[in-house]
C-alpha positions in Angstrom: 189.1 336.6 342.1 187.1 336.5 345.3 187.1 333.2 347.3 183.4 332.5 346.5 184.2 332.8 342.7 187.3 330.6 343.2 185.2 328.0 344.9 182.5 328.1 342.2 185.1 328.0 339.4 186.9 325.1 341.1 183.6 323.2 341.5 182.4 323.8 337.9 185.8 322.9 336.5 185.8 319.7 338.7 182.3 318.8 337.4 183.5 319.3 333.8 186.7 317.3 334.5 184.7 314.5 336.0 182.6 314.3 332.9 185.7 314.3 330.7 187.4 311.6 332.7 184.3 309.5 332.7 184.0 309.8 328.9 187.7 308.7 328.5 187.2 305.9 331.0 184.1 304.6 329.2 186.1 304.6 325.9 189.1 302.9 327.4 187.0 300.3 329.3 184.6 299.3 326.6 187.0 297.1 324.5 187.8 295.1 327.7 184.1 294.5 328.2 183.9 296.9 331.2 182.2 300.1 332.0 183.9 303.0 333.7 182.1 302.2 336.9 183.1 298.5 336.8 186.7 299.6 336.1 186.6 302.0 339.0 185.5 299.3 341.5 187.8 296.6 340.0 190.7 299.1 340.2 190.0 299.7 343.9 190.4 296.0 344.7 193.3 295.0 342.4 196.0 295.4 345.1 194.0 294.0 348.0 190.4 293.0 348.7 188.3 295.6 350.4 184.8 295.8 351.9 182.1 297.6 350.0 182.2 300.5 352.4 186.0 300.8 352.0 185.7 300.9 348.2 183.0 303.6 348.5 185.2 305.7 350.8 188.2 305.3 348.5 186.3 306.2 345.4 184.0 308.9 346.8 180.8 307.1 345.7 177.9 305.7 347.7 178.0 302.3 349.4 174.8 301.3 347.6 176.3 302.0 344.1 179.4 300.0 345.0 177.3 297.1 346.3 175.3 297.1 343.1 178.4 297.1 340.9 180.2 294.5 343.1 177.2 292.2 342.8 177.3 292.6 339.0 181.1 292.0 338.9 180.7 288.8 341.0 177.9 287.6 338.7 180.2 288.1 335.7 183.1 286.3 337.4 185.3 289.5 337.5 185.2 289.7 341.3 184.4 287.4 344.2 183.3 287.8 347.8 185.6 286.6 350.5 185.2 286.3 354.2 186.3 289.4 356.2 188.2 288.4 359.4 187.5 292.0 360.7 183.8 291.9 360.2 181.5 288.9 359.8 178.8 290.5 357.7 180.9 292.9 355.6 182.5 290.5 353.1 185.6 291.6 351.2 185.4 292.2 347.4 188.4 290.7 345.5 189.3 290.8 341.8 189.4 287.4 340.2 192.0 286.5 337.6 189.4 287.3 334.9 188.9 290.8 336.5 192.6 291.5 336.7 193.0 290.4 333.1 190.2 292.7 332.0 192.0 295.7 333.6 195.3 294.6 332.1 193.7 294.8 328.6 193.0 298.5 329.3 196.6 299.3 330.2 198.1 299.9 326.8 195.5 302.4 325.7 195.5 303.9 329.2 199.2 304.5 328.9 198.8 306.1 325.5 196.2 308.6 326.8 198.4 309.4 329.9 201.4 310.0 327.6 199.3 312.3 325.3 198.1 314.3 328.3 201.7 314.6 329.7 202.9 315.7 326.2 200.0 318.3 326.1 200.8 319.8 329.6 204.5 318.9 329.9 205.5 316.3 332.5 206.4 318.9 335.2 203.1 320.8 334.8 201.2 317.5 334.7 202.8 316.5 338.1 202.0 320.0 339.5 198.3 319.7 338.4 198.0 316.3 340.0 199.6 317.6 343.2 197.2 320.6 343.3 194.2 318.4 342.7 195.3 316.0 345.4 195.7 319.0 347.8 192.3 320.4 346.8 190.7 317.0 347.5 192.3 316.7 350.9 191.2 320.3 351.7 187.6 319.5 350.7 187.8 316.3 352.9 189.0 318.5 355.8 186.2 321.1 355.6 183.4 318.5 354.9 184.6 316.5 357.9 183.8 319.5 360.1 180.5 320.1 358.3 180.1 322.3 355.3 178.6 325.2 357.2 181.2 325.3 359.9 183.1 328.5 360.5 186.8 328.6 359.5 189.4 327.9 362.2 
């Protein structure tokens, strides 16, 4: 397959996977009272509070959508804004105990889906696929950092 066909196939497959993962995430999140987008933002701040821009970078989504979701999560008591010692105006988004509990309610079904996928692919192949997707994402980051139309090195 020619590089342009490989790129197109990778992109189309990624778009399809994105839709498949979002559908699974919606199904997993709903019983916990969350949406996939809420779960995504909550998941980004479970380990440590982050500014909206940091969440957006981590998740690959726009700062504006993260801000909208963070405001909703704060209104629902699932997150809170905290002062950011590194930046006066860019507050940190932190999960509350209620937000952490909502994500914990997803864990058992999330584990079942992960186990089913590992059984379908086999654990070694599943690890290989994840490693390849991680490398692909890093490569796309590298070429987009230079500008999409830049010439190869």
